[in-house]
N, C-alpha and C positions, 0 to 999 in steps of 0.2 A: 170581423169579417173584411175581406178585403172589400174593395169597393170598384166593382165593376159598372158602368155606368148605362143606362136603357138608349143613348144613344149610342157608344160604341158594339153591344149589342145588335143593334137595327145594322150597324156599317158593317160587322161580322155576318150577319144575315143576307145583307145585298151583297157584298163580295163573295158567299155559299149560294148566293142564287134560292135561297128559304125562305117562303112568304112564312111571318109569324107572327098567330092574332097577340093581343096583349096580353094576355093570361100565360102565354108561349115565353113573351117578352119577361114577364116577371120571374117566371120560372130558370128563364137562363140564366138573368143576374144572378139569383139567388145560387144555382147550381154551379156557375164561375167564378162565384164569390170563393165558397166553399174548396171549389180543386184549389183556386191560388192560395189561400189559405194554407192547404195543404205542403203543399208546394215549399211556400214561404219555412214550413217545420223541415221537412228536408232539409233544407237550407244550411238551415242553425245547426244539425246534427253532424257531431266533432267523428269525423274519421281520418285523421289527421298519421293514427299509428297501423289502419287495414293497409292491407295488399290491395290493388284492385281486382276482382274477381272473373277472369274471364269467361269461363264455366267450371261448372259446378256437376260434371258427371262423372269426372276421372278419367274417362273417354281421353285416347292419345291417336295422334297423328301417325299410323301405320305406313307405310310406305315399302311397295317391296323396290327390290334394284332394277335397273331397267336392262335386260335383256333381248336378245334378239333371237327371235322365235323361227326358225326356217320351217313351213310347211310343206316344202317342194313343188311350189307351186308358181309359175310366173305369172307375169301379167295379160299376156293373152288367156293363155288358161281360163284366169278368172273373168275377161271381160265376153270370151264368146261365148257365154249361156245367157247374157243381158238382152231384154225385148230388142231394146235398141239403144243405137249408141252413135256419137257421132267421133270418130279417131278415136281418141285413148279416154273418151270422156264418156259419163251415162249420159242417156238422155233420155227427160222427164216431160210429164207435160205440163203445164204455165199452174203456178201454184198463187200464184196473185193474181185475185182479182180483179 
């Protein structure tokens, strides 16, 4: 098992602002050591002949062409129904507190 020290766990706990008792410190030493061992196993896997997998669903990016749609309305017709406006801008209540 990869060795992570008690002091390293305490430093990580301090940086994470975690308060750990002695049992939890030892538990994390064991668990993180096992995680490091697993990562080392993954590092040793030969993937030289494999192509990268970007997604596995088979979905493709389907886009539509940009077309201008004329809704037969001008800006003034759209802005006249607003409850409050300032020039050509929509005026809303303050949203940040």
